[in-house]
N, C-alpha and C positions, 0 to 999 in steps of 0.2 A: 293935568287938571286935575282939580281935587274933586274928591266924590268919598260916596261910601260903596263900602263893599258887603253885601248882604249873603249870610252864609247858612243854611239850613241843612242841617244833619237827619236826615229822615230815618233809616234804617241800617242793620249791619247785620252780614252773615259771613259763613266759612269762619268765623274765628279761633283761633289755636286755643287749648286747653293751658289755662293759665294757673289755675289751682286744682294740684294733682288729688288733693282729697276730696273734693267735691265732683272732678271732672266739667268743673263749667269756669265761663269766662266773665266777669264783670266790670265789662270795659265803659269808658269815659273819653271824650276827645276835647282835645285843646288847640281853639284856634289861636295862631300868630297875628296877634291884635299889633304888630309894629306897621310902621309907614312901608308901603310897599312900591317901590319905583320900577326896577329894573330885575325885578325877581316873582317867582310865581308864590301864589296864596300856599300857605303849609300847613296842613292840618294833621296833630300827632293823635295817634291812638293809645291810650292806655289803660293799665290794669288797676284796679281799687288795690288789689292783694299787694303787687308789685310797686305800686305805686310809689313808695319810699325808697325803694330800690333804683327807681328811676330807668327802671327796665320798660321801655315802651314794646308795643306791640308792632307798631311800624308809623310809619308817615304818609301821606297822601301829598302828593304836587298837583296843584292846578293852575296852568297858564292861564291869566285872565286877559290875555292881549287881544284873542279874537274878539269879546265882546266889547273892546274898544272900537277896533277899527274895522270890523266885518259887518256888513250889512245883514247879513243872513243869518249872525247869530245873536240871540238878543238872551240868550239864558242857558249857563252849562247844568245839564240835570241827568246824572246817571249814577250808575256803580263804579266806583274807581276799586282798584286794587289798593291794599294797605302794604306796602313796600318797606322790608327792614334789608340794609346793607349786608347784615350775617344770615338771616335766614330767608330770605326773598320776599316771595308774597304770601302773604298772612291773612287771607280773607280781603273782604269788601265792605265799604260802605258807601249808603246812598245820599248825596250831596247836591243840594240844588244851591247854585250862585245865581245872585243877579248884583248888577254895576249900575247905583244910581248915582251918576253925577250933578253938580250941582248947578251947571249949567245944562242947556237941553244936550241932549247924548247925539242925536240927529245930527243938529248943529256940528258937534263937535267932530261927526264922523265926517260930514261934508266940508269940513273946514282943511286947510292946506295940514291939519297936524295928522290926519290918518295915512300916514305912507302905509303902502300893502306891499308884504314880501311874498315872494312867491320862490318855491325851489327849482321849479320847471326853467330848463332852457330854453323854451320858446314860448311866444306870447299866448299867455292863459286862453284858455276857451270860455267864450261868454265875453272877452272883452277886445275891443279894435284897440291900436294903437295908434295915438293920434302924432306922439313925437319919440322916438328914441332918442335919448340924449347924450349915453355914453357910460362911460366905465367909471364907478364910485367903491373905492377900499378904503379901509381903516383898520387899526390894531390899535389891543385895548393890553398893557401889561402889568402883571401882579408879581414883583417882586418876593413877596411873602414866601418862605417855602415850605407854606401848607400842602403846594400839589404832592410835597414828598409821602411815598406809599407809608413808610415806617413811622410811627408819631410815639414816641413814650412817655410822653405826659399824659395824654387823654386815653380813653378808652378806644377801641379798633370803631366801634358804632359810632360816638363822638366825632373821631377822626374823619370820617367816611360822609357824616352827614355834615360836616362843614366843608370840606372838598366840594360836595355837591351843590350847597349852597353858593362856595364862592365862585364855581363854574358859572350858576346859573344867572347870579350878578355879574359877572363879567360878561357872559353874551346878552344879556338885557343891555348894560350900556353900550356894549359894541352895537348892538340891533338900533339905539336910541340914536348914537352918531352917525350911523348910514344914512339914517331915517333925515336928520339935519342936513345932510350934504345934499340928498335929493331936493327937499325942499327949496334950497339955494338954487336949485338948478331947475326949480320950478315944476321939477316933476310929481308924481303921486304913487309910484311902485317903484320895485325892485325885481328886475327879472331874471333869474340866474344867478339864486343867492346861494354863495358856498361860504361856510363858515368853518373854519378849521381850529386844532388848538395844536400848539407846541410846548412839548414840556420840556425844557432848555436846564434842566438839572438847577445848578445852584443859581444859576440867572434867573428862574423864576417862572411864571406862567403866562403865553400868550396866547390869544385868541385874536385871529383874524378874518376877516371878511371880503369878499370880494362880489361885485354884481353889476348889472346894467339897469342904469335909470331910465325908466321911462314915465310919460305919460298916457294913462291908459283911460278909454272910456268904454263903461258899459253898455254892451250891445241893447239897444232898445227892443224890448220883446214884452208883449202882453201877457206870456200865458209861460209858465215854470218848465212847463212840458216841452218847449218849443226854443231848446238852445240854438241859434242860427251858427255855433260855430262848426258841428261836424255833418250838419246837410244843406247842400249846395242847392238843391232844389227849391227848400223853404227858405233859404236865407236870403236868396237873390230876389225873392220874390217882395221880400220888405225892403231892399236895400237897392234903388234904382241904378247906383254908379257900379256894381258890382255883380252883372249879370253874367254867368260862367259860359262860355262861349260853346264849352262840351259837357254839360251836366249827365249826370251818372246818378240816377234814382234810385237803381237797383242795386247798386255797389254793397256787397254782405258785409266786406271788409271796413276795419277800422279807417275814418282818414285820415291820412298824414297829416302831422302837427303842422298847422298853417297851412294846409294845400287850399282849406276853402276860409281862410281868414281872412277879414276883412280890415279895411283900413280908412280911415279918413286925412283930409289933408289940416296940416296946422303950420303956418309960415314960421320958419326960425326966427328966435326972437334973441339979441345982444343983450347979456347981463352980466354983473357982478360974480365972479366964480372964485373957490380956494385953489390954490396951486395942486392941493392933494387930491383932488376929483378931475374928471375930464367929462365936458358937458357936450357930447359930439350930437350937435342935434340934426335929427334926421328924420324930416317929413313924409310920412308913407301915403302914398295912393297910388298902388298899384292896382292892375285890373286883375281880376281873378283869371288865372291860366297864360299869363304874360310870360312871354321867353325872356330869353335874355337880351337885356341892351345893349351887347355889343355883336350880336348879328342883326340888327334892325337894318334898315334902309335909308337912316337920316344921314341928313347932310355932314361931310367931314368936318367944315369948319366949325358948325355948331357944334356937332360932337366932342370938338377937341377945346370949344370953350367950356362947356359945361364940365367937362373931365379936371380940366385945369381949375373950375371953380368949388368943384368937388374935393380935389387935392389939396385947394390951399385951406379951404375950411378944416378940413380935417388936420393938416398940419399945424393949425394954429394952437390946438388943443394939446394938451400934456400927452396923453397917452389915448389915441385912438383906436380903444380896445373893445372888443365886445362879447361878454361870457355865453352868449346865446349860439347854438349850435344848428336850429332849424330857423331856416326865413323863408320869408314868401316868395312866391315865384318870380324873378326878376331881379331882386335885391343883389345878388349876385353878378357883377358883372365879369370878372375874372378871377382864378383861383390860381394864386403863386405857388403856392405849397406850406410846409409844415416850417415854422419858424420855432427855434428853443434859445435856450440860455440857461445854463448853471453856474453858480460860484458857491465857493468853498469859505466859509469863516469860521473863526475863532470866537464862541462865545463869551471867551475874557477880556475881549478887546473893549465889550460896552462898559465896560466898569472899568478900563485903562484912565487913571487920571492923566497921563501925557496927553495921549490922544485917542479920545474918547470916540466911539463910531455907534450909530443909530440902526435900529433895525428899517425904519424910514428912509435911510439912505441906502440901507441893503438893497431894499426892494427897487428904490429908485434906479439903481444902477441896473439892476437885472429888468425892469422893465423898459427902460431907454435901449438897452441892445436888442431886447426887440422890436423895438419900434425901428431900429437902424435896420435890422436884418429886412424886415418888412419893405422899409424904402428902398434896401437893395434889390430885391425881387421885381421892382417897378411897381408897388402897391402901397396904398394909404392907410389901410385898415386893416385891423387883426382880428379875424373873430374866430369863436371857441377857444375864447382865451381861458387860460387856468393856472392855478399855482399850486406848490408845493414844496414840502421840507421833508428832509430827512436827518434826524440828530441822533449822535453818539456821542455821550459823554460830553466833552467840550467842542465839537465840532458838529457843523451845521451846514448841508448842501441846502441851497435854495434853487429852487428850479422852476420856468416857467415856461409855457410852449402855447402855440395856437398855428392858427391859418393865416398867412397873407392871403388878403383879397383886394380887387378893386371895387368897389360900390356901386350902385347905379346914380348915376350924376341926377338924373330926373326928381329922384326924393330931396333934394336941397333946393331946389326949385320955389322961391316964392311968388306968392299970387296964387290964384285959384287953376287948379288942374283941371276941371272937371271939362273947360272946353276941347281939350287934346284928349279925353278918352278914347275916344272912336280912334283917331291918329294912331294912337298907342297899338290898338288891337291890330290895324291894319302893319303897322311897323313888326309886331312882334315875330319872333322867330320861332316859325312850329318845331324845328329839329330839337329845341334844347340843349343846346351843346354851348352857348357861349361861355359859361363859365369854367369848360376846358380849355379856353384859349389861351395861351400865354400873355401875361401883362407886360412881361420886359421887351427889350429889344434881340432880338435874333440875331443882330450882329455884334451885339455887347452882352452876352448872357453871364451872368453872375455865377453861372459854375456848367461843368460839360453838361450837355443834354442831347439826346436825340432827338430831331424836330421832324415833323410830318404834317401834310396839309391834313386838318379835322375830318376824319371819315363819316361826318353826318354833311357840312354843307358843304366843305372841297373849299372855302375860302381862305379860312385861317389855320396859323399854325398849332400844333398841339404837342406837349412831350409825350414820349413813351410809357410814362409812368406817371402818377399822380398820389402823393399823400397829403391828407388833410384829417383834423382834428374833428370835425363839423359829419353831422348827419349828411347822408346822402339826399342832395336835392331833389325837391318833387319832379322838377323839368328834366331831371337825367333820364338818360335812355339806357337801361342796362339789358345785358345778354344774359340768360341764364339766373342763376341762385348765388347767392353769397354765401362766405362762410367766414368762421373765426379763425383767424390767423394769430400766431403768439411768438414771439422770442424771447428766450429764456436765456441767461449768462448768470455766469457766477464767476469770481477773480477774489485770489485770496490775498490780504493783504498782512504784511507785519503788526504786531503790536508796537503802539508806537504813544506818546504824550504831545499834546499841544502842536506846535508847530510842524514838528517831524511828521505828526500824524496826517494834518491837513494836506502838505506838500504831497505826502505818498498818495492819498486821495485825489491831488489833482493830480497826478502822473498818470492814474488810471482812467480817471473820467472819459477822456478823449479817445482813448481804445475801447472803451466799453460802447458808448455811442455807434463806433464805426460798426463794431460787430453786431451789434444790435441790428444796426441797419443792414448791412449784410444778410443777417439771417431773415429778418424782412423781405428783402427782394427774394432770395432764394424761396422762401415758401411762398411767396407769389406767384413766381414764374413756374413753381411746383403744381399749383393749382391752377394754371392758363389762365390769369386774372391780370389786370394792368391797373387797377387803383385801389386805395385804403383809406378808409373812412373810420371815424372814430378811433384815430389814434390816441394811444395812451401809455408814454413811456414812464414809467416808475425806477427810477436808482435809490436803492435802499443800501445803506452804509451800517455795517456792524465792527464789535472790536476787531475780528481779525477777518473781513471778507465784506466784498462789495455784491449785492446783487442786482439786476437789471431785469424787469421784464416789461414788455413791450403787446398789448392787445390792439386789434384792430380787425375790420370787417372787409376783406377782400371782394372786389365785384368785378365785372368784365364790363366796362363803359364802352357804348360803340362807338363814343367818337374819337375814342386811342385806338393806336395801332395796334395790331395782332402780338401779344410778346412771345418773345423768342425764347427757346429753349435752354437748358442747362448745360453745359460743355465740361468735362471734366477733363485736365491737362496734369500729366506727372512730370517728372523732373529727370525720370531715370527711365527714358524710352530703349533702353539697351537690353533690360530686363525682362525678359519673355516673359517670368510668371508675374510681374508687375503690371505690364501690360495686360493682360488675359485678366487680371484683375479690374483694372480701371475699365475696362469693356464691359466687363459683368455690371458693373456699378452702374457705365453710361445705359446701357440696357435697361437696369431696373428705373431709373429716373424718366427715362423715355417711357414706359411703359407705365409709371405713375403719372404721367402728365396726361398719357391718353385716358386713364382711369379718371383723374380728377374732372375733364371735360366731359364725358359720359355724367358722371356722379351730378355734377352742377349744372348740367345742360348747355353748356357753353357752345353753341354752333356759332360763330360769326357769318355773314354772309359772306361771298367769294368775291375781290374784289380785282377789276382789270388790273394788268403789270403795269400800265404806264402812270398810275396814279400810287401804286407802291413804293414806298420809300421818300427820302427828304429830298424836296428840291434848294437844300440850302447850298449856295455857290460855293466853290472849292475856296480853302483857306488863302491860296495866294491871290486870288478875284476880289477878297474881302477888302474894304478901306480899312488902313492901319489907322487913319485917323478916327475912328468911331471906338478904339480900343485905347485902354488906359496905360498897356504896356505893349512893345510890340512881340514880348516872349510868349504874351497870353495866344496868339495864332498858334504856333507851334506847338504849344502845351494842349489846344484843344485840339489838334491835329493828331496827335499821340493818342490820345485819350478815345478819338472817333472810332466807334466800330461799322460794320458794314449797316446796313438801312433795310425796313421791310421784312420780311416774314424769315430772310438768312440772319437776320441778328440773332447772336447766342450770346448768355452770361456766361464768359468763363471762368471755372473755377478750379485753381490750379494746388494741387496738392503738394505742398513744400515741407510741409511737418505734421506733428500729431495733432495738433489743435486743427489745421484744414481738413484733414481726416475725420477728426470727430465731427465736425459740421456736415459734413457729407452723410455720415451714418445718421445723424439727429433729423435730415431732410426724409433718410430712407424711413427710419422709425416713427414720423409722425403719425400716427395712426388717425383715419376720418372717423367721424362719429358713426354710431351705427346708424343701420337701414332704418330709415322712420325719423331721425334726428335732423336738425338744423342747429346751428349754433352762430350769433352774432352778438356784439358788442354796441351796436345802434340800438334804435327804438325800434325801427322795422326791418325784417329780413328783407333784402332785396329780392325780387322775385316771387316773392309770396304775397298774396292778396285777400287771398278766402278765407280769413280767420274765422274762428267762432267763439262764441262768449267764455270757452270754459279756460282760465286762467291759475295758474298756479306759483306763486312767489316762493321763494327758499334763501336762506342764506346758512352756508357752510363754513367752517374752519377747522381748519388741520394744523395741528403743532407738531413738529419732528425735532427731536434731537440729534445732531449729526455725531459722529465720533469722531474722537482728535485722530484715531491711526489710519494711518497713511493717506491724509486728507489732503489732495492735490485739483487742479483745477477741473479734470475730467471726470474724477469721481463726484465732486460738487455738482457741477452740470448734469450728471446723470441722476444723480437724488434729486436735483431742484426738478428736472422735467421729469422722474419717475410720480415727486409728490403731486404737481399740476395735472399731469395725466392719468393718475390714478383717483384723484379728485373728481375729474370731468366723469371719467367711467363708471364712480360711484352715483354720482347724480342721474347719469342715462341710466342704470337701473332700477333706481327709486322711481322713476319717472316712465319707464318702459311703458304703463297701463295707459299713458297720454297719448301714445303715439296714433297718426303721426303728429309731432309739435315740433315748436322750434323756441328754443332757450335763447330770447331776447337780452338785450341790455346787461350781458354777461360783464360784470363789472370783477375783476381780482385786485387785491392787494395784499403784499408781502410786507412782514416787518422781522425783525432782528431783534427781537424784545432785551434775549440774553447772548452772552457766549455760546456758542453751537447751537443755539437754538432758532426754527425757523418756524414762522406761523403764515398761511397763508389764509385769507377770507375771500370768500366770493357769494356774491349778491347777482341774482337773476331771476327773470319769471319764465317760467312754461306758458307757451301760449299753442293749443291744437288746431289745426286750419284741417279744409275740407278741400282731397284731392277731386273729388268729383263733383263741386261747386259750380265748376264752371260748366260743364256739361248738362247739370241742372236749372241753368239760366233760366232756360225759354220754357219750363213747365207751368202748368196751370197755376195761379194764385190760390187755389185751395190745397195744393200740394205745398206751396210754403207757407200756409200757415200751420199745415200739421208738422211742417219739421220746426216751426219756430216753438210751438206748443211742449215737443219732444224736448228741444234745448231747453227751454223753462224748467221742466221737471228735473233736468242734469243740472240746471244752474244751482240749486239748493244746494247740492254737494261739494265740497272743498276738491274731492276726490272722487272718482267711480265707487262703487259700493265697495269693491272689494279691498279697496284702500281706505274706508270710512273706519275701519277699526284701530287706526293709527298704526303702521307697521314699525315706526320706528322706536316705539316702545316693545317690542315684542322681539327686537335685534338687538343682541348685545354691542355695547361701542367700543370702538378697535381702540388701540390704545392711546392714539394719537387724532381722533377725529370726533366734531362735534357738526349736526345737520340738522337745521330747525326749519322744517315746513312751516306756513304760518296757520296759525289754529282758527278756528272758529269761536270761540270763547277767550273773553278776558284771562281766565284763571290760570294759572302754573299747571304744568303738567301735572302734578301731584295731585292736584283737585280734579281732574279729567279720569282717570283713572276709572272713574266709580260708573262712570257713562257706557250705557250699553248701546249698541250699534242700532237700533231703531231710534235714538236720540239725534243719533247723523241725519237721519232724513224726515225730521221735524218739520213742515213748513212754516212753524210760526218762530223759527230761528232764523234770526236775519245775522248776515256773514259780514262783519266789515272789511272789504277787499283791500289789498295790499298790493301795489306794482310798484317798481322802478320806473315804468311810463310816464308819459304824461297824460294817457287815456287810456280807456279800458275798450276793448272790441266789443262792438255791437253794443255802445251803450253811449248816452249824453251826459255832459257833465253840465250841470245846471247852475251850479252855485260853487264858491270858493268860500271857505268858513277861516280861513288863516293857515298859518303856518303850524307845522308841529317840531318843535326843536327841543330833545328830550337827552339828558345826560342822567347814568345812573352806575353806580359804582356799587360791585359785588362781591365779598371775602368771606374765605371759607377756613376753618383751621381742622378743616375735617373731609381734606383733599378727596382721600383715597374709599372714606365711606362713602361720598356722592356721588362714585362712579368714576373717580380717576380726573381727568385734565378734561376728556369727552363729556362724562355725566356731567362736570363744573360748567362747560361753556354749555353744552346744550339746555340747560335748564334754566340758565341766565337769558339766552337769546329769547328764550320761549315766552319767560315774563318780559321781555322788552316789547314782542310783539303784542301780548295781553294788556300793557299798561300804553301802548299807544291806540290799540281797536279801544279801550275804554274810553281814553279821550277824545277820540272822533266820536263815536256814538254820544257822548254826553251833549257834544256841538249840535247835534242831529245830523253829522255826517253817514254816511255809509261807505265812504273809500278811500283811501289815502295812495295818492299818485305821487310819482320824481320820489319817491322813498331812497332812501340812501344810507348807509351805515357809514359814516364819516371817520369814526374811529372806532378802533377795537385794541386798546392795551391789555396784555394779559402777562401778568408775572407771578411766577411759580416759586416755592420753595419746597423741595419733595421733600426735604431733611427734617422739615420741621410740619410737614403736611398739610401747608397752607399754601392758597393761591389767591391773586387779587384780580382784579377787570373792571376797566372803565370801556363803559360804550357810550359812544353820539349818535344818534340818529335822527332825520330829519324830512321832512314831507309837505305836502299841500294836502290838506283836509277839505273834502268835496261832498257835494250832492250827487248823484249820478242816477240816471232814470234807462232802461234797457229801450233799445229800440220798439223791442216787439211790444213792450208796454204802451208805448206812444202810439201804436196803432191800433191796441185793442182796448184800453182805459179811455176814459173820457177826460176832458181838460179839468183838472182839480189843482189849481197851485197848492192848496192848501196841505196835501197830503203828501207835496216833497219833504218838508219840515218835520220831523220826529216829533212825537208830544214831548214836553220840558218834563213832565212826568211818566213814570212807569209801574206796573204794579208786578209784586211778586217776584218770583222764580223766574217769570218769563220774559224778565228784563231784555232786551236786544242790546248784544255789547259786540 
């Protein structure tokens, strides 16, 4: 829509000295006056003395989309860092930006043009989902080799700025195309929006995005201080059809995302659609606290009819996928397990004149395979869906994964649902185990599995182990605490070109998948657990090796049977020394299992002997008419082991690799005392969180030696690299004990030959062990505790860490870690700060977290998506502290610029933060390096729960003022 953009430059500060004779800077600005469509506003800061040499101080990039599509943002005002791709941050300028559309801005926002984007993989707080339409995807290709890091025509600064501009243009174009698809599906939002970049060498640059199209309705709320998304007791008073049967008004921990979310009904509608999107309409009207739909007492024929209607409606869609990982109670009827697909492609086939291939066709093939896998499991939808790529020269590995699931059929019914709400409450299953029940026919299983009756309801069959890519459902019953489980694997391959290289990779992939799965199973049983949530498997390809990294959160589900132990068997029983060694390792494994059960407080109740084991009939008694092949019965008979508590996972040691697997199990060290870790948003078994959080990003780069490089040495080096990275994080966060590292996201890359890069982003949250004992104390004691907590909330760390310990510690040769700072300035501008400045109550910290919520706080408004791209280059790598110093400074600058943009929008936090891209390249011979970082998140306004109870209701105080004064500007 046409309009005018008004920009006002108010002031500048901390500018670098451009005139060495006078030690001054005579700065002025130039505002890009070109037409803005898919790119941010660009402001260039220059100096009069060097203007003729075209030596700019830096640039400021401002995304104006929040002004167009966010009802909460009316002006962008604040201090923005001046960024230069060669020197980093070089000061700040105070900018005020307003948008005046030729038509009314409010009418534009309320029209169908304003599609909202959310990075969170759950329904955003302060919104209700009217309809979840389904999967949307799009990609944009630029075959201009401008992405190349080396450009001999222009200066490095000009080349980097041109690349940043190109990436921003492609990102904006992609977001606009996704928005058009959502509008055609009659939606108004994209939830779980994930955007990725593929650097395809000579084939060009590709920007991809996937998400879940929804129709969202903002919760009616008269007070900005009373968002109904996190307070079940207050929310249900305003919405009569969503009464919580078990309100918990004294819960001090954060509400699980969607645990108290409300939904309104809207019937499904049929309309035209494009083949490139999937508009699966799910009309949501569940009652808060409703159990799984499979465990209710509804009639058999009626339930079958509803399920057939649901399956038919979803099968008509091209791809019934959902990028969401958290759902309302009762949404998931059954979970079948993880489905994944990988494909190896040659990029030069795209430009083949004889048989040209397209990227759209490649991804359509992968998605069709995922859909068929889900159907084989008896499921009609895939939740927790994600896609990724790994590229090395002309070979590309396309990967997709998700969780096959059966959705609640009641969510697709037309007509009014309010009349049957009370009936739903009566039919709800209190145990909350329905999602664990198998969706497939037990007599015609797609794979060998051990089935038992559910240990909760004793009515339906459940598997012995469950793998999923979603977060733990809120209705799940968990015994003890969870933990982070990782499988790491490296495999060498010969250097080859084109077809031979692709063939070699294709031959290795199935075996790597199997070994990663075996490691996960072994480590899960070693911890005495029976389910994995948040599973993410990444396969990375390099010139001479393949690396696999799988991360998940292990838990003990009460509905699943107790996992058996791990039994070691050797092939040389006559050797007494070897048998003694096997016996010693078996004892160590048994002792480790016992210690882990005590560590994670796994104490399942004892069950009567008659209900232990699987009631599956013998293979000879099964009807062969139900199977596709008669041989399948014999095959299952050979693979079936004993059931119940005597079930043991046998590890047969027949070669060096198997012995290495056993040793890796025993050397997997648990976290130090007082630390827990998980890759899901919430650690299962811990609910008493405190408001103290600390987000961090760490990057390690290690160069491997080519001498005597074997699979065993590769695996050991990879394991040591990951373990040492975690140990360093535990050491730096030791003052926060007891705490939990949540949403731990590992990313591994092989940017160059013999170079391994590992990046991890997570958030440390403290919890109170004694809070449960203090729940019955007087309200006066609670208010004193809240006041004490409020004083500590002004610090990112406790007092002993406020002096920035990272600056006092020397960088290791291959490590860079960045804890989020309180100021948008780079680290170099923070060194002059004294310790008392950290405790200044006037400084407002823009919180950053990869979670979709903040513990002990209410999200009142969403201000828009933050999607930023930065390139940093240096020709003095050694002088900047080596690789670790360069990366640390760059990540700190990224944090600063993200905070500045959020503060300028009037926000005070970034949720669902993710570093989606970190491409690092080094040339040590020329003392230069280059890095590209892409980050995204949701800018929000939050209010502490303690402030809601103490402060009066004043909606105007939530949004910060558009202008601020002097050096006390909050950023």
